[in-house]
Structures are given as structure tokens and as C-alpha cells.
N, CA and C atoms as a LAMMPS dump frame, in Angstrom:
ITEM: TIMESTEP
0
ITEM: NUMBER OF ATOMS
438
ITEM: BOX BOUNDS ff ff ff
-5.0000000000000000e+02 5.0000000000000000e+02
-5.0000000000000000e+02 5.0000000000000000e+02
-5.0000000000000000e+02 5.0000000000000000e+02
ITEM: ATOMS id mol type element x y z
1 1 1 N 107.033 96.573 -235.717
2 1 2 C 106.658 96.623 -234.075
3 1 3 C 107.802 95.217 -233.512
4 2 1 N 107.773 94.298 -234.214
5 2 2 C 107.919 92.933 -233.462
6 2 3 C 109.345 93.03 -233.748
7 3 1 N 110.474 93.856 -234.519
8 3 2 C 111.349 94.115 -235.015
9 3 3 C 112.18 94.705 -233.412
10 4 1 N 111.67 95.827 -232.991
11 4 2 C 111.829 96.811 -232.411
12 4 3 C 111.882 95.962 -230.918
13 5 1 N 110.911 94.96 -230.949
14 5 2 C 111.118 94.321 -229.731
15 5 3 C 111.792 93.319 -229.499
16 6 1 N 112.313 92.734 -230.583
17 6 2 C 113.296 91.992 -230.466
18 6 3 C 114.79 92.561 -230.683
19 7 1 N 114.746 93.682 -231.163
20 7 2 C 116.06 94.47 -230.497
21 7 3 C 116.28 94.856 -229.267
22 8 1 N 114.852 95.314 -228.804
23 8 2 C 115.14 95.55 -227.128
24 8 3 C 115.704 93.769 -226.196
25 9 1 N 115.018 92.748 -226.449
26 9 2 C 115.304 91.658 -225.784
27 9 3 C 117.23 91.37 -225.976
28 10 1 N 117.57 91.86 -227.517
29 10 2 C 118.807 91.358 -227.708
30 10 3 C 119.263 92.354 -226.57
31 11 1 N 119.331 93.672 -226.485
32 11 2 C 119.892 94.305 -225.856
33 11 3 C 119.721 94.09 -224.418
34 12 1 N 118.357 93.266 -223.57
35 12 2 C 118.602 93.234 -222.646
36 12 3 C 119.269 91.255 -222.095
37 13 1 N 119.351 90.757 -223.203
38 13 2 C 120.144 89.838 -223.199
39 13 3 C 121.258 90.19 -222.892
40 14 1 N 121.931 90.808 -223.681
41 14 2 C 123.292 91.44 -223.732
42 14 3 C 123.968 92.12 -222.632
43 15 1 N 123.175 92.709 -221.862
44 15 2 C 123.783 93.41 -220.67
45 15 3 C 123.16 92.238 -219.568
46 16 1 N 122.172 91.682 -219.805
47 16 2 C 122.227 90.653 -218.478
48 16 3 C 123.331 89.95 -218.424
49 17 1 N 123.632 89.529 -219.331
50 17 2 C 125.106 88.581 -219.741
51 17 3 C 125.991 89.371 -219.19
52 18 1 N 126.284 90.751 -219.357
53 18 2 C 127.518 91.452 -218.601
54 18 3 C 127.549 91.72 -217.541
55 19 1 N 126.482 91.857 -216.832
56 19 2 C 126.178 92.111 -215.373
57 19 3 C 126.378 90.394 -214.78
58 20 1 N 126.395 89.433 -215.086
59 20 2 C 126.447 88.077 -214.647
60 20 3 C 127.881 88.096 -215.029
61 21 1 N 128.347 88.671 -216.224
62 21 2 C 129.75 88.384 -216.487
63 21 3 C 130.485 89.05 -214.966
64 22 1 N 130.268 90.291 -215.156
65 22 2 C 130.844 91.344 -213.787
66 22 3 C 131.257 90.677 -212.287
67 23 1 N 129.598 90.279 -212.103
68 23 2 C 129.269 89.558 -210.697
69 23 3 C 130.477 88.556 -210.079
70 24 1 N 129.699 87.618 -211.752
71 24 2 C 131.319 86.215 -211.485
72 24 3 C 132.659 86.539 -211.26
73 25 1 N 133.127 87.691 -212.36
74 25 2 C 134.615 88.032 -211.709
75 25 3 C 134.698 88.572 -210.685
76 26 1 N 133.897 88.861 -209.974
77 26 2 C 134.068 90.062 -208.763
78 26 3 C 133.536 89.417 -207.75
79 27 1 N 132.765 88.106 -207.255
80 27 2 C 131.871 87.463 -206.502
81 27 3 C 132.592 87.76 -205.266
82 28 1 N 133.718 87.789 -204.398
83 28 2 C 133.975 87.722 -203.487
84 28 3 C 133.88 89.299 -203.029
85 29 1 N 133.515 90.036 -203.363
86 29 2 C 133.724 91.583 -203.325
87 29 3 C 132.184 92.085 -203.39
88 30 1 N 131.808 91.333 -204.198
89 30 2 C 130.067 91.946 -203.977
90 30 3 C 129.182 91.258 -202.985
91 31 1 N 128.332 92.311 -202.743
92 31 2 C 127.26 91.838 -201.665
93 31 3 C 126.237 91.064 -201.796
94 32 1 N 125.618 90.024 -200.96
95 32 2 C 124.468 90.066 -200.971
96 32 3 C 122.954 90.455 -202.015
97 33 1 N 122.753 91.546 -201.758
98 33 2 C 122.149 92.049 -202.769
99 33 3 C 122.176 92.281 -204.279
100 34 1 N 123.469 92.415 -204.52
101 34 2 C 124.157 92.008 -205.927
102 34 3 C 123.526 91.1 -205.848
103 35 1 N 123.985 89.679 -205.847
104 35 2 C 123.184 88.333 -205.978
105 35 3 C 121.882 88.396 -206.374
106 36 1 N 121.111 88.928 -205.1
107 36 2 C 119.663 89.02 -205.229
108 36 3 C 119.034 89.568 -206.183
109 37 1 N 119.585 90.679 -206.508
110 37 2 C 118.734 91.71 -207.968
111 37 3 C 119.2 90.79 -208.659
112 38 1 N 120.493 90.127 -209.136
113 38 2 C 120.813 89.898 -210.711
114 38 3 C 119.589 88.461 -210.81
115 39 1 N 119.194 88.05 -209.851
116 39 2 C 118.406 86.841 -209.963
117 39 3 C 117.133 87.176 -210.055
118 40 1 N 116.635 88.379 -209.317
119 40 2 C 115.342 89.101 -209.08
120 40 3 C 115 89.124 -210.589
121 41 1 N 116.413 89.723 -211.439
122 41 2 C 116.139 90.437 -212.592
123 41 3 C 115.442 89.354 -213.668
124 42 1 N 116.297 88.194 -213.841
125 42 2 C 116.507 86.635 -214.474
126 42 3 C 114.919 86.251 -214.249
127 43 1 N 114.861 86.579 -212.759
128 43 2 C 113.359 85.777 -212.704
129 43 3 C 112.268 86.396 -212.837
130 44 1 N 112.086 87.85 -213.06
131 44 2 C 110.945 88.344 -213.322
132 44 3 C 110.818 88.175 -214.794
133 45 1 N 112.24 88.376 -215.371
134 45 2 C 111.584 87.781 -216.949
135 45 3 C 111.005 86.57 -216.839
136 46 1 N 111.342 85.853 -216.512
137 46 2 C 111.208 84.222 -216.595
138 46 3 C 109.629 84.61 -215.999
139 47 1 N 109.167 84.911 -215.376
140 47 2 C 107.572 85.29 -214.601
141 47 3 C 107.103 85.732 -216.161
142 48 1 N 107.253 86.549 -216.008
143 48 2 C 106.518 87.201 -217.534
144 48 3 C 106.024 86.784 -218.497
145 49 1 N 107.234 85.623 -218.866
146 49 2 C 107.114 84.603 -219.98
147 49 3 C 106.329 83.431 -219.598
148 50 1 N 106.781 83.075 -218.551
149 50 2 C 105.392 82.001 -218.165
150 50 3 C 104.033 82.159 -217.784
151 51 1 N 103.876 83.922 -217.807
152 51 2 C 102.288 84.153 -217.578
153 51 3 C 101.849 84.558 -218.97
154 52 1 N 102.808 84.754 -220.405
155 52 2 C 102.172 84.514 -221.396
156 52 3 C 102.186 83.445 -221.621
157 53 1 N 102.545 82.482 -221.502
158 53 2 C 102.776 80.708 -222.014
159 53 3 C 101.597 80.242 -221.388
160 54 1 N 101.859 80.254 -219.952
161 54 2 C 101 80.124 -219.434
162 54 3 C 102.021 78.248 -218.786
163 55 1 N 102.793 78.334 -218.555
164 55 2 C 103.724 77.641 -217.88
165 55 3 C 104.134 77.933 -216.345
166 56 1 N 104.763 77.145 -215.775
167 56 2 C 105.083 77.169 -214.62
168 56 3 C 106.264 78.189 -214.39
169 57 1 N 106.332 79.278 -213.065
170 57 2 C 107.151 80.233 -213.377
171 57 3 C 107.806 80.403 -212.188
172 58 1 N 109.401 80.662 -211.936
173 58 2 C 109.73 81.121 -210.699
174 58 3 C 109.507 81.568 -209.977
175 59 1 N 110.02 81.654 -208.474
176 59 2 C 109.713 82.939 -207.674
177 59 3 C 110.321 83.874 -207.636
178 60 1 N 109.494 85.045 -207.228
179 60 2 C 110.061 86.395 -207.61
180 60 3 C 111.702 86.415 -206.651
181 61 1 N 111.878 86.264 -206.037
182 61 2 C 113.363 86.52 -204.852
183 61 3 C 114.18 84.904 -205.198
184 62 1 N 113.282 83.694 -205.618
185 62 2 C 114.097 82.664 -205.611
186 62 3 C 115.762 83.08 -206.181
187 63 1 N 116.643 82.082 -205.196
188 63 2 C 118.295 82.103 -205.517
189 63 3 C 118.487 81.348 -206.832
190 64 1 N 118.92 81.41 -207.947
191 64 2 C 119.139 80.34 -208.168
192 64 3 C 120.711 80.306 -208.026
193 65 1 N 121.563 78.508 -208.432
194 65 2 C 122.497 78.369 -208.285
195 65 3 C 123.63 79.839 -209.725
196 66 1 N 124.569 80.337 -209.394
197 66 2 C 124.903 81.334 -209.826
198 66 3 C 125.392 80.508 -211.254
199 67 1 N 125.903 79.294 -211.191
200 67 2 C 126.258 78.988 -212.549
201 67 3 C 125.092 78.735 -213.566
202 68 1 N 124.071 79.051 -213.37
203 68 2 C 122.531 78.531 -214.153
204 68 3 C 122.366 79.838 -214.252
205 69 1 N 122.748 80.789 -213.87
206 69 2 C 122.088 82.248 -214.343
207 69 3 C 122.315 82.502 -216.033
208 70 1 N 123.728 82.3 -216.599
209 70 2 C 123.669 82.548 -217.94
210 70 3 C 122.828 81.495 -218.715
211 71 1 N 122.359 80.224 -218.502
212 71 2 C 121.507 78.868 -219.146
213 71 3 C 120.172 79.962 -218.867
214 72 1 N 119.838 80.206 -217.646
215 72 2 C 118.746 81.377 -217.329
216 72 3 C 118.257 82.218 -218.267
217 73 1 N 119.062 83.507 -218.139
218 73 2 C 119.087 84.397 -219.172
219 73 3 C 119.196 84.221 -220.364
220 74 1 N 119.816 83.06 -221.152
221 74 2 C 119.283 82.369 -222.35
222 74 3 C 118.359 82.251 -223.215
223 75 1 N 117.441 81.07 -221.58
224 75 2 C 116.22 80.917 -221.984
225 75 3 C 115.273 82.226 -222.304
226 76 1 N 115.441 82.851 -221.347
227 76 2 C 114.542 83.821 -220.92
228 76 3 C 114.348 84.389 -222.611
229 77 1 N 115.471 84.936 -223.279
230 77 2 C 115.965 85.669 -224.572
231 77 3 C 114.884 84.677 -225.332
232 78 1 N 115.211 83.224 -225.304
233 78 2 C 114.857 82.374 -226.237
234 78 3 C 113.208 82.662 -226.408
235 79 1 N 112.832 82.136 -225.092
236 79 2 C 111.109 82.592 -224.851
237 79 3 C 110.775 83.627 -225.029
238 80 1 N 111.043 84.399 -224.975
239 80 2 C 111.027 86.312 -225.354
240 80 3 C 110.857 86.002 -226.626
241 81 1 N 111.694 85.883 -227.211
242 81 2 C 111.465 86.07 -228.989
243 81 3 C 110.863 84.935 -229.33
244 82 1 N 110.469 83.688 -228.911
245 82 2 C 109.296 83.219 -229.833
246 82 3 C 107.882 83.418 -229.32
247 83 1 N 107.731 84.035 -228.166
248 83 2 C 106.403 85.231 -227.957
249 83 3 C 106.401 86.213 -229.182
250 84 1 N 107.304 86.835 -229.255
251 84 2 C 107.18 88.029 -230.32
252 84 3 C 107.295 87.135 -231.606
253 85 1 N 107.497 86.233 -231.881
254 85 2 C 107.009 86.012 -233.47
255 85 3 C 105.945 85.298 -233.271
256 86 1 N 105.205 84.235 -232.265
257 86 2 C 104.441 83.391 -232.363
258 86 3 C 102.884 83.917 -232.121
259 87 1 N 102.739 84.863 -231.156
260 87 2 C 101.727 85.405 -230.766
261 87 3 C 101.743 87.235 -231.411
262 88 1 N 100.352 87.472 -231.38
263 88 2 C 100.067 89.176 -231.649
264 88 3 C 99.795 89.647 -230.167
265 89 1 N 101.01 90.69 -230.673
266 89 2 C 101.352 91.409 -229.123
267 89 3 C 99.853 92.27 -228.421
268 90 1 N 99.13 92.188 -228.954
269 90 2 C 98.148 93.342 -228.884
270 90 3 C 96.818 92.444 -228.084
271 91 1 N 97.337 90.843 -227.905
272 91 2 C 96.856 90.075 -227.441
273 91 3 C 96.77 90.318 -225.659
274 92 1 N 95.204 90.446 -225.016
275 92 2 C 95.118 90.536 -223.579
276 92 3 C 95.183 89.027 -222.669
277 93 1 N 96.093 89.236 -222
278 93 2 C 96.669 87.954 -221.154
279 93 3 C 95.704 88.295 -219.537
280 94 1 N 95.468 86.888 -219.065
281 94 2 C 94.324 87.03 -217.896
282 94 3 C 95.699 86.137 -217.005
283 95 1 N 96.601 87.05 -216.019
284 95 2 C 97.251 86.283 -215.241
285 95 3 C 96.803 86.638 -213.498
286 96 1 N 97.83 86.054 -212.76
287 96 2 C 97.703 86.317 -211.459
288 96 3 C 99.058 86.756 -210.994
289 97 1 N 99.14 88.338 -210.086
290 97 2 C 100.486 88.019 -209.545
291 97 3 C 100.861 87.37 -208.716
292 98 1 N 102.047 87.637 -208.203
293 98 2 C 102.845 87.098 -207.045
294 98 3 C 102.169 86.579 -205.895
295 99 1 N 101.022 87.699 -205.501
296 99 2 C 100.227 88.075 -204.532
297 99 3 C 98.89 87.371 -204.757
298 100 1 N 98.999 86.681 -205.803
299 100 2 C 97.43 85.994 -206.341
300 100 3 C 96.496 87.09 -206.778
301 101 1 N 96.886 88.345 -206.81
302 101 2 C 95.48 89.152 -207.538
303 101 3 C 95.717 89.072 -209.116
304 102 1 N 94.231 88.993 -209.908
305 102 2 C 94.124 89.109 -210.978
306 102 3 C 94.636 90.336 -211.874
307 103 1 N 94.992 90.071 -213.093
308 103 2 C 95.173 91.172 -213.765
309 103 3 C 94.723 90.621 -215.65
310 104 1 N 94.67 91.917 -216.025
311 104 2 C 94.944 91.575 -217.769
312 104 3 C 95.679 92.586 -218.31
313 105 1 N 96.769 92.331 -219.059
314 105 2 C 97.3 93.62 -219.782
315 105 3 C 97.957 92.598 -221.191
316 106 1 N 98.233 93.224 -222.405
317 106 2 C 98.837 92.742 -223.612
318 106 3 C 99.709 92.511 -223.471
319 107 1 N 100.171 91.668 -224.626
320 107 2 C 101.639 90.458 -224.518
321 107 3 C 102.813 92.06 -224.855
322 108 1 N 102.271 92.801 -225.391
323 108 2 C 103.127 93.983 -225.549
324 108 3 C 103.761 94.681 -223.844
325 109 1 N 102.309 94.696 -223.25
326 109 2 C 102.678 95.539 -221.955
327 109 3 C 103.439 94.715 -221.034
328 110 1 N 103.301 93.544 -221.753
329 110 2 C 103.847 92.365 -220.16
330 110 3 C 105.668 92.142 -220.851
331 111 1 N 105.537 92.03 -221.865
332 111 2 C 107.051 92.137 -222.583
333 111 3 C 107.794 93.938 -222.156
334 112 1 N 107.177 94.63 -222.566
335 112 2 C 107.578 95.859 -222.299
336 112 3 C 108.019 95.913 -221.001
337 113 1 N 107.559 95.311 -220.114
338 113 2 C 107.674 95.654 -218.541
339 113 3 C 108.621 94.431 -217.957
340 114 1 N 108.945 93.825 -218.948
341 114 2 C 110.36 92.766 -218.723
342 114 3 C 111.269 93.708 -219.07
343 115 1 N 111.152 94.445 -219.977
344 115 2 C 112.452 94.862 -220.607
345 115 3 C 112.561 95.881 -219.336
346 116 1 N 111.381 96.643 -219.601
347 116 2 C 111.899 98.038 -218.24
348 116 3 C 112.692 97.699 -217.086
349 117 1 N 111.946 96.61 -216.493
350 117 2 C 112.157 96.084 -214.943
351 117 3 C 113.778 95.615 -214.809
352 118 1 N 114.324 94.709 -215.891
353 118 2 C 115.47 94.496 -216.442
354 118 3 C 116.424 96.062 -216.004
355 119 1 N 115.925 96.419 -216.715
356 119 2 C 116.832 98.085 -217.317
357 119 3 C 116.893 98.501 -215.959
358 120 1 N 116.05 98.966 -214.922
359 120 2 C 115.881 99.166 -213.837
360 120 3 C 116.632 98.814 -212.616
361 121 1 N 116.68 97.321 -213.002
362 121 2 C 117.475 96.707 -212.017
363 121 3 C 119.231 96.37 -212.072
364 122 1 N 119.307 96.493 -213.206
365 122 2 C 121.031 96.278 -214
366 122 3 C 121.11 97.721 -213.549
367 123 1 N 120.828 98.731 -213.431
368 123 2 C 121.007 100.476 -213.04
369 123 3 C 121.573 100.303 -211.036
370 124 1 N 120.105 99.958 -210.751
371 124 2 C 120.748 99.524 -209.181
372 124 3 C 121.95 98.373 -208.867
373 125 1 N 122.068 97.373 -209.695
374 125 2 C 123.428 96.245 -209.284
375 125 3 C 125.054 97.487 -209.772
376 126 1 N 124.224 98.368 -210.291
377 126 2 C 125.49 99.375 -211.312
378 126 3 C 125.866 100.195 -210.282
379 127 1 N 124.944 100.3 -209.428
380 127 2 C 125.246 101.106 -208.166
381 127 3 C 125.878 100.607 -207.019
382 128 1 N 125.15 99.441 -207.126
383 128 2 C 125.667 98.466 -205.787
384 128 3 C 127.556 98.237 -206.046
385 129 1 N 127.133 97.545 -207.406
386 129 2 C 129.198 97.672 -207.771
387 129 3 C 129.977 98.954 -207.533
388 130 1 N 129.483 99.529 -207.789
389 130 2 C 130.443 100.906 -207.927
390 130 3 C 130.528 101.066 -206.187
391 131 1 N 129.551 101.03 -205.161
392 131 2 C 129.84 101.275 -203.939
393 131 3 C 130.886 100.277 -203.253
394 132 1 N 131.213 98.626 -204.187
395 132 2 C 131.864 97.639 -203.965
396 132 3 C 133.585 98.175 -204.501
397 133 1 N 133.402 98.997 -205.103
398 133 2 C 134.667 99.424 -205.539
399 133 3 C 134.939 98.912 -206.823
400 134 1 N 134.005 98.205 -207.327
401 134 2 C 133.951 97.541 -209.089
402 134 3 C 133.654 98.598 -209.962
403 135 1 N 134.246 98.629 -211.092
404 135 2 C 133.92 99.803 -211.822
405 135 3 C 132.756 99.368 -212.75
406 136 1 N 131.208 100.508 -212.784
407 136 2 C 130.232 99.678 -212.74
408 136 3 C 130.075 99.261 -214.68
409 137 1 N 129.007 98.774 -215.594
410 137 2 C 129.505 98.656 -217.092
411 137 3 C 128.369 100.007 -217.402
412 138 1 N 128.699 100.486 -218.416
413 138 2 C 128.277 101.485 -219.148
414 138 3 C 126.774 100.535 -219.796
415 139 1 N 125.772 100.472 -219.401
416 139 2 C 124.284 99.939 -220.05
417 139 3 C 123.452 100.459 -220.935
418 140 1 N 124.016 101.968 -220.785
419 140 2 C 123.043 102.308 -221.831
420 140 3 C 122.398 102.185 -223.153
421 141 1 N 121.305 101.823 -223.823
422 141 2 C 120.759 101.593 -225.053
423 141 3 C 121.575 102.367 -225.759
424 142 1 N 122.223 103.559 -225.759
425 142 2 C 122.247 104.324 -227.503
426 142 3 C 123.667 103.734 -227.162
427 143 1 N 124.483 103.2 -225.932
428 143 2 C 125.856 103.037 -226.59
429 143 3 C 125.857 101.691 -226.954
430 144 1 N 124.658 100.888 -227.191
431 144 2 C 124.959 99.24 -227.416
432 144 3 C 124.842 99.476 -228.631
433 145 1 N 123.825 100.626 -229.465
434 145 2 C 123.397 100.683 -230.785
435 145 3 C 124.106 101.36 -231.592
436 146 1 N 125.858 102.501 -230.64
437 146 2 C 126.631 102.612 -231.317
438 146 3 C 127.615 101.469 -231.654
């Protein structure tokens, strides 16, 4: 199970990096919503990692300096891999969401949420890129594995 999670985070890291690249190359053509969504995508993974590790988290919709996005993506990846390697993914974690509501989920569920959430928003970003006349990136997992 841990090897499969690591593979999914490899995939997530790779395509987050590709999204940052294409947005950067076309920064004058992309809309504010695109920049907001790539930030939100990275913020969410950082937030899930921080909930597991008991660390300070980003704000859900904070806008980070664009030149820091690759580093944030890389740090997110390293933290996610650290969690997978060093924790029992069946461990239940108590946490609060951004509105202060309390929840409990397993580390596996929290990590899978981070992966799924990133995939969802990359799809939205691709739609926005296409609307802006920019060729979207093919981000299907199966193509990544081929």
C-alpha cells in the first residue's frame, strides 16, 4: 500500500510541477482564477500534511509568491513521502477544518484526499488554460505510467 501511495504522490508532484511550468510560461495570458487554483491546490496538500504532522498550516486560499510555487510543491512532496514512510497509514488523526469543525480520519484517507483534490483542480486549471487559448497538459495517470 505504501509503495502505491508513493507512486501516486510521484504522479501528483510531477503534474503539479508541469502545471506551474505552463502557467509560468503563459503568465500574461492566464487569468487570476488559474493562479488562485494552482495556489489552492498546493495549499491544500500542505494543509493535509500539516494536520497529520501537527504543524502550522497555510490558509486554504492564500496566494504565495509565484516564484515559490515549485519549492512549495517540492516540500509538499517530501512531507507526504515522509508521512507515508514513517507513519501507519491506518492511524486515525483528529483535526479541525478551516472553519474550526472537528473531524477524525485515517492518514490514508487524508493523503488520498490530497491526491484526489490535486487531480480535480488540475482538471479545472486545464479547462481554464484552454479557455485562455493555451494548450492544456494531458495529465491522465495512465499516460504518466506509460
